[in-house]
N, C-alpha and C positions, 0 to 999 in steps of 0.2 A: 504493500500500500504506500509506503514511503516513496518508493521509486515512481509510482504513479503521480504522487503529489509533486515530486521533483520535475517530472515530465510536463505536468500542467503548468508549473511556474515558468519553465523554460519556454513553453509555447506562448504564455502570456507576454514574455519579454520579446519574443519574435514578432508577435502581432501588434503589440502596443509600441509602435515606432515613435521616434521623437516627434513631438508636435510641431507643425510648421509655424514659422514666424510671420505674423501679419502686421502691416503698418497702416496707421490712420493718419492722414494729413490734416493739419490744423493751421488756419490762418488767423493771426491776431492783428488788429488794427489799433494804432495809438493816436489817431487823429481826432477822436471824438471826445468832447468834454475838456474842461479845465480842472485838473486835479488839485492844483495848489502844491506847494513844495512839501514833499513827504520823505521820511526816511526810507520808505519802500512803498511800492504799488503792487496790488495783487489783481490777477485776472484768472477767472475760472474757465476751465476747458474740460468738458466731460465731467468725470468724477475727481479730477485733479486741479491743482492750482499753481499758477506761475507767480513767482515773487520777483520783482524787479527792484534792484537797489543800485546805487552809484558808488564809484570809487575814483579817487583823485590823488595825485602825488607827483612831485617833481622827480626828474630822472635819477637824482642821487639821494633822494630822501625816502621816507616811508609813506606807505599808502594809508589813506584814511577814508572813512565813509563820507559820502556826499549825497545830498538830497536829490531826488528825481521829481519830475513834474511833466504833465502833458498840457499842451496848448491846443485848443480846438482848431483843427485844420492844419496845424503845423507839425505836430508829432511829439515825441518824447525827448526831453533834454534834461539838462542839469542847471538849476537856477544859479545865476552868478550876477556880478555887476555888469557883465558884458552882454553878449547876445543870447545867453541861455542855451547855447548849443553844447553838445558833447565835443570837447575841443582838445587841442594840443598846443595851446598858446605859449608864447615865450613870456616868462615872468622874471622879475628881479628878486633874488633870494638873499637874505641876510646870512653871511657866512662867518661873521665875527662880531665882537662887541662894538666896533667902531662904525659910525654911520656910513662910511665909505667902503666898508668891508662887505660888498655885495657883488653878486655875479648873476649873469643871466642864465637861467635854466629853463627847460621846457616842462611845463606842467601837463601831464597826460591825464585824460579822463576816459573811463570805460564804464559800461553798464554790465552788471552781473545779473544773469538770468538763472534762477533756480526753478526748474520745471517740476520739482517734487518727484521725478522719476526719470529714467534714462530716455533720452530722445535723440533724434538726428536733426540738427538745425539745418534746414534746407536752403533758406535764403533770408536776406534782410533787405529793406528798402529805406533809403534816406530821403529826407526833404529838408527844406530851409537850410541848404548847405552853402558854404562859402563859394563853391564853384558849381556851375550848372552840371559839369562833368569833370572827370579827372580828379575826383576826391580820392583820398587814400583811407584805408581802413585796416584794422587788425582784428582777428578773430581767434580766440583760444578756447579749448575745451579741457575740463578737468578729467584726466584719464587714469588717475591713481585709484587703487582699490580701497585705500584708507579713507575714513570719513573726512570731509572737508571742514577744516577749522576756520576761524576768522582770518581774513586777509589783512585786517588793520594791523599796522606796525611792520608788515613786511615791505620789502622794496619790489619794484616791478621786476627787477632781475632775479629775485628770489622765486618768482612764480614758476619759471621753467625748471627749477630745481626741486619744486615741491608738488609736482603732480600735474601741472598744466602743459598742454601741447599746442603748438601752432596748428590751426586748421588751414593749411596751405602755406606756401613759402612767402618770402617777403614781397614778391612781385604779384601775388595772387589778386590783391584788391587795390590795384593802382589806377583804376579808371572807373570808379563808382559814380554812376550817373543818377541825378535826382529823379525820383519817380520810377526807376527801373529796378525790379528785384535783382539783387546780385546773389548768384548761387554760391553756397558755402562749399568749399572743397576739403579734401583730406579724408573723407569717409569715416569720420569719428562719431561716436555716440557718447552722450554724457548727460548727467542731471544738471551740471553747471556749465554755463557758457559765458564768455566775456566778449563783448562787442564794443568797439570804440573807434575813434579816429586813429590813424596810423601812429603806432608807438614804436619809435626807433630802438628802444631798449631791447625789443625782441628780435632785432635784426641788425646786420651790419650794412644794410642798404642805406646809402646816404640820401636817397630821395625822400620826399614827403616830409621835409623838415620845415616847411613854411607854416605859418599859423593857419590851421584848418579847423573846420567844425561842421557838424550837421546834427539834425534831429533825426530820430528813427520814426518812420511812419508806420512800419509794420514788419512782422516776421512770419515765416512759414516754417513749420517743423513737423516731423513725423514721430508719432508714438510707436513703441515696439511692444507687441503682445505675443505671448506664446499661448495658443489655445489648445485645449485638450481634444484629442481625437478618439472617439469611441472605437472599441474593437469591432472589426467587421464581422458580419454574420457567420462567415466561414470559421472564424476563430472560436466563436461561441459553440458552434457545432462540434469543432474539434475537441474543445475542453469538455463538453458534455459527453462526448464519446469516451474520453479518457476516464472521466468519473464513472461512467457505466462499466467500463472494463474493470475498474477497481472494485466496484460493488460485486460484479460477477465473480471475480477472483476471490474476494473475501467470503462470499457465500459458498463457493466450492470448497474452500479450505475448512469452513465450519462443518460442511456435510461430510468431508473426509474424516474429520475428527470424530464425528458422531458414529460413522461406520466402524472406525477402529475401536471405539468404546464398546460397541455392542457385539464385536466379533468374538 
């Protein structure tokens, strides 16, 4: 009987093949409504929730959280004294105690998307950009298996050493046009994605170092699901047959024992 059970288990493994992966595409638009400056914004999709927050930091300093906001018709940006875009503007940084001890550095801003589950970021669309076309962008995905901790206090250069990967090389997003979805390359999937104006810290490419900025008008992404596949009818017939064989074998053994006992 034990052998029959083992055969049944083996048959179940044979017939219950790995479930196929299905993907559902989702489009989110950031151009409706004025949210006001928030530490984070949330968007529901299906049974899940996207959380959007901002990050900002100069190239040689540490990253800190930054508010995010939507402007009706214009898209998602980061409130500031300037144009409220996600930007990489040149700023003067105090490097010593003396008033003249300052130097120009580039302050990079990026948006952190937490989808609450693993997704493939398919494209992003920019609006209210400095340039009609030829905007530059950077896109990264968190690909480590360890839980993502806070990014505050880290430097931009730390990110590639702590689980983030470039979604495409330095030349991938060098001609981003306003209003035209830009496909995300690299074939990565992640719960956490970073999207922003070109950040030279992630590349040795000297281009894209002028003051740039844009708002995000929307993103497109695909969720990844593994659905259960029921055993086909043939498998159930096979397993039923095995069980029947076991019952017949057990009954025969019992009858043989009774015959020996009465002999």
